C-alpha positions as CSV (number, residue, x, y, z in Angstrom):
1,M,-70.5,-10.5,-13.0
2,R,-67.2,-11.9,-11.8
3,R,-66.8,-12.6,-8.1
4,S,-63.7,-12.5,-6.1
5,L,-62.3,-15.6,-4.4
6,I,-62.2,-13.6,-1.1
7,D,-65.8,-12.9,-1.1
8,S,-67.9,-12.7,2.1
9,R,-70.4,-15.2,0.7
10,Y,-67.8,-17.8,0.0
11,L,-66.1,-17.3,3.3
12,D,-69.5,-17.5,5.1
13,A,-70.1,-20.8,3.4
14,V,-66.7,-22.2,4.4
15,V,-67.2,-21.1,8.0
16,W,-70.7,-22.6,8.2
17,L,-69.4,-25.8,6.8
18,V,-66.6,-26.0,9.4
19,I,-69.1,-25.2,12.1
20,A,-71.5,-28.0,10.9
21,V,-68.6,-30.5,10.9
22,L,-67.4,-29.6,14.3
23,A,-71.0,-29.6,15.8
24,R,-71.6,-33.0,14.3
25,R,-68.5,-34.4,15.9
26,I,-69.5,-32.9,19.3
27,V,-73.0,-34.5,19.0
28,T,-71.7,-37.8,17.8
29,S,-69.2,-38.1,20.6
30,A,-71.7,-37.1,23.2
31,L,-74.2,-39.7,22.0
32,H,-71.7,-42.5,22.0
33,G,-70.2,-41.8,25.4
34,N,-70.1,-39.5,28.4
35,P,-70.9,-36.0,27.2
36,F,-69.0,-34.4,30.1
37,T,-65.4,-35.3,29.2
38,V,-62.3,-33.2,28.5
39,A,-62.4,-34.1,24.8
40,T,-66.0,-32.8,24.5
41,S,-64.9,-29.6,26.3
42,D,-62.0,-29.2,23.9
43,R,-64.3,-29.7,20.9
44,N,-66.7,-27.0,22.3
45,R,-63.8,-24.6,22.7
46,R,-62.6,-25.2,19.2
47,L,-66.1,-24.7,17.8
48,S,-66.5,-21.4,19.7
49,I,-63.2,-20.1,18.4
50,V,-64.2,-20.9,14.8
51,I,-67.5,-19.1,15.3
52,L,-65.9,-16.0,16.8
53,V,-62.9,-15.7,14.4
54,G,-64.9,-16.8,11.3
55,G,-67.7,-14.4,12.0
56,G,-65.4,-11.5,12.7
57,L,-63.3,-12.2,9.7
58,T,-66.2,-12.4,7.3
59,E,-67.7,-9.1,8.6
60,L,-64.3,-7.3,8.3
61,I,-64.0,-8.5,4.7
62,R,-67.6,-7.4,3.9
63,I,-67.1,-4.0,5.4
64,G,-63.7,-3.5,3.7
65,A,-65.3,-4.5,0.4
66,A,-68.1,-2.0,0.9
67,Y,-65.6,0.7,1.7
68,A,-63.5,-0.1,-1.4
69,L,-66.5,-0.1,-3.6
70,F,-67.8,3.2,-2.3
71,H,-64.4,4.9,-2.8
72,S,-64.1,3.4,-6.3
73,V,-67.4,5.1,-7.2
74,F,-67.1,8.3,-5.1
75,P,-63.3,8.9,-4.6
76,S,-63.6,12.4,-3.1
77,S,-66.5,11.6,-0.7
78,T,-66.5,10.4,2.9
79,Y,-67.7,6.9,3.8
80,I,-70.5,6.7,6.3
81,G,-71.7,3.2,5.5
82,L,-70.5,1.8,8.9
83,I,-73.3,3.6,10.6
84,Q,-75.8,1.8,8.4
85,E,-74.1,-1.6,8.3
86,T,-75.9,-4.6,9.8
87,F,-73.9,-7.7,10.8
88,S,-75.1,-10.7,8.8
89,F,-73.2,-13.4,10.5
90,W,-73.7,-12.5,14.2
């Protein structure tokens, strides 16, 4: 089965990798110095933005793919999958 480059699983992996790198930088800088600095605050803000934007983007791509798949199989039917969707990233 051929997978698309814009796949929720690939995007999830990239987002988790970025989160891990940013979190490691925060912990490393806090261990080697004062954890209550402006730089640490900026790193925390950057990490939270990545979490919110990355999580929302992966969910939108996943829901859009489910919608497109449903309409490719049942073109004349209505899509009610959003009621049954669960958010995997959040």
